[in-house]
C-alpha positions in Angstrom: 84.3 89.3 91.2 83.4 85.6 91.0 81.0 84.7 88.2 79.3 82.0 90.0 77.0 82.8 93.0 78.6 82.3 96.3 77.4 79.8 98.8 75.8 81.0 102.1 78.9 79.6 104.0 81.2 81.7 101.8 79.1 84.8 102.2 79.3 84.4 106.0 83.0 83.9 105.8 83.3 87.0 103.7 81.1 89.1 106.2 83.2 87.8 109.1 86.5 88.6 107.5 85.2 92.0 106.5 84.3 92.8 110.0 87.7 91.6 111.3 89.5 93.7 108.8 87.4 96.8 109.7 88.3 96.3 113.3 92.0 95.7 112.7 92.4 98.8 110.5 90.4 101.3 112.5 93.4 103.0 113.9 95.0 103.3 110.4 91.9 104.8 109.0 91.8 107.5 111.8 95.5 108.3 111.0 94.6 108.5 107.2 91.7 110.8 107.9 93.6 113.1 110.3 96.5 113.3 107.8 94.1 114.4 105.0 92.2 116.9 107.1 95.3 118.4 108.7 97.3 118.9 105.4 96.7 121.9 103.3 96.0 121.4 99.6 99.5 122.6 98.7 101.1 119.7 100.4 98.7 116.8 99.7 101.1 115.4 97.3 104.9 114.8 97.3 106.2 113.6 100.7 102.7 113.5 102.1 101.5 111.3 99.3 104.2 108.8 100.2 103.0 108.8 104.0 99.4 108.2 102.5 100.6 105.3 100.4 102.5 103.7 103.3 99.3 103.9 105.4 97.5 102.2 102.5 100.1 99.4 102.4 99.8 99.0 106.2 96.1 98.5 105.8 96.5 96.0 103.0 99.1 94.1 105.2 96.6 94.0 108.0 93.9 92.5 105.6 96.3 89.8 104.7 97.1 89.0 108.3 93.5 88.7 109.2 92.9 86.3 106.2 96.0 84.3 106.9 95.3 84.1 110.6 92.1 82.3 109.8 93.8 79.8 107.5 96.7 79.2 109.8 95.4 75.9 111.3 94.8 74.5 107.7 97.7 76.2 106.0 99.8 73.7 103.9 102.6 76.1 103.5 103.1 78.1 106.8 106.6 79.0 105.9 105.2 80.8 102.7 102.5 82.5 104.7 105.2 83.9 107.0 107.1 85.2 104.0 104.1 86.9 102.7 103.4 88.7 106.0 107.1 89.6 106.1 106.9 91.0 102.5 103.9 93.0 103.4 105.6 94.4 106.5 108.6 95.4 104.4 106.3 97.1 102.0 104.9 99.2 104.8 108.3 100.2 105.9 109.4 101.3 102.4 106.5 103.5 101.7 105.6 103.6 98.0 108.8 102.0 96.7 107.9 99.4 94.2 108.8 95.9 95.3 109.5 93.5 92.6 107.8 89.9 92.9 111.1 88.3 93.5 111.7 90.4 96.5 108.6 89.3 98.2 109.8 85.8 98.9 113.4 86.4 99.1 113.7 89.8 100.8 
């Protein structure tokens, strides 16, 4: 959390982005809830845990997409933004496998 108070413009931008993220991830939240409620306690971990982690990574990727989409017109490094999105998508596809920082920009 920032130590200095946020400007009213920044607070509005935060609220707008928060709402956009909520709308973008609504389907994934439903999938997550359905998975948790339809899985018995004996199977919550293991393979199912990896499914849950993949869903969480997809949610994070969509949050990045929303944020970057708002910056797209002022981005000074659009190629880097594209690589970040690609890395987030790869993370979603790979489930919980750890991705080293060097892999995020080079694949």
